N, C-alpha and C positions, 0 to 999 in steps of 0.2 A: 504439505507444508502445514505444519500444526503448531504452530508456536505456543497457541491460546487454546485451551479448553472452551468449547462454546458456551459454558456459562459466564466467562471473563466479560462476552459481549452482553450479559444483562444488566450490567453495572454504568454501559454506556446510551448514548443517543445514536442509533442505528443511524437515521437519517444524514446527521450531522458526519459519523465516521466515514461513511459511504461517500458524502460529499468529500471530505477532506482527500479520501484516494483518487475520487473523480478530478479533483485540482491538479494532484500530482500526476494523473496520467495524463491531463490534457496540457501539462504546464510548458511542453514542446511542440504543441500543435499536432503530435503525430502518437496515434494509438497503436501500437503494435500487437501482434496475437500472444505474446507473452504477457504483457500488461494486461492485456483483456481477459486472460486466463487467470491472472490472478486474482484479478477484479471479481471475476466469476467466482473464484474458489473462496472468497470473502463470503460473497453471500451465502454460499454453501454451508460453510463453517457454521455462521450464523442461524441456518436451517429457514432461510426466507423462504416464504412460498412462493410460488412461479409468477402469480399476478404481480406482486410487491417488486419481485427481481426485475422484471418489465419497467417498473417505474424508475427503479435505482438506475437500470442503464442509461435511462433517459439524461442522468445528471452529467454523461462522459459527452453529452451534446453540446455544452455550455461552457463559455468561457467568463470566466470568473475573476473579480478583484480578491485577492487572495485576504488580505488584513480584512476588509470590508466583512467577506461570508463568515469569516472564522471568530471575528473578535467577542462575540457573545456565546461562544462554546464552551463547555465544560473541560477540565484541565485532564480527567479520565480519558474522556473522548478523544480528546486532541493527543494524550500520551501514546496510546494504543495506536490510533490513526497514524500519528509520525512513526510508528515504527514499523507497523504495515505499510504505509507509504515508500519508506527509505527501501523495503524489501520489493515493492512494486514499481519504482523507478530502477532498480538494478537488475529487474527480471530480464530484461532482452540484451542485458550484457552490455547498455552504453546509457551514461548516466549523465543529461544533458545538462547544463549550466543553467537552464530555467527552470528544471526539475530542483536542481539543489538550491535554489532561489527561494522558490516554495514549500520547500522542506524548512529552510532556515528560517521563513517566517513562521512556519507553523512550531519549529523548534520555540521560538521566543515566545508566542503566544502559552505554549504548553509549560512555560518555564522550566526548560532543558537546556540546560548551560551546555559549552563546546565540549567539553569532556566528556559528558554524558551522549553528545551528540555523535562523538566520535567512537564512543563504546558500542552505539548502535550500530552505526555504519561496520565496524569490525566484526560483529555479531552477524552480519547480512554478507559481509563476503566469506567468512568460513560456512555459512549455510550455505551459500550458493556453489562454493568449491566442493562441500561435502556431497552435495546433490548431483553435482558433475560427475564426480568419482562412480554412482550408482551405476550407470549403465556399463561400464568395464567390467563390473562383478558377474554381468550376465555369460562375459566369454564367446557373445553373438552378438554381429551387428544388428543396431535396431533400424538400419536403414538398408535399402539397397543400393 
C-alpha cells in the first residue's frame, strides 16, 4: 500500500502521525493483525529505524482522550493521519463505531468537512476492493 511517497512524511510530525494512528487502532479496544500490519507498514514507509519503531509500538498500549491529545497537532499531520487512519480502521474488514467517532474528531481538528471525509472513505473502499482482487490474478489458492 503506497498512497504517499516517503518524502510526504518529511512535512509532518512523525510522533503525532503515529499517535493518531494508534488512537484509531485503539478506539475499539481490539488491535487486530490487519491493523497492526498497517501500523507497521506506515513505520516502514516512513523509514523509521528499528529502535524508534519499538517506541512507536508503545503508543498502541495507551488509552487516549482523542480531543485532548490531538488539539495541538498541525493540520498537515492530522490530514495525512486521518486518511491513513481511515485505511487502518477498515483494514480488518470491520469498522467499529468507536473508530468512526475517533475519525470524526480527527477530521474536525484537521478541518476536513463531511463531503471530503466521505470522499476519503470512498477512496479507502475502492483501494480495499482493488487489493482484494489481487490474489485471484494468481490463479492459484494462497491458502491450503
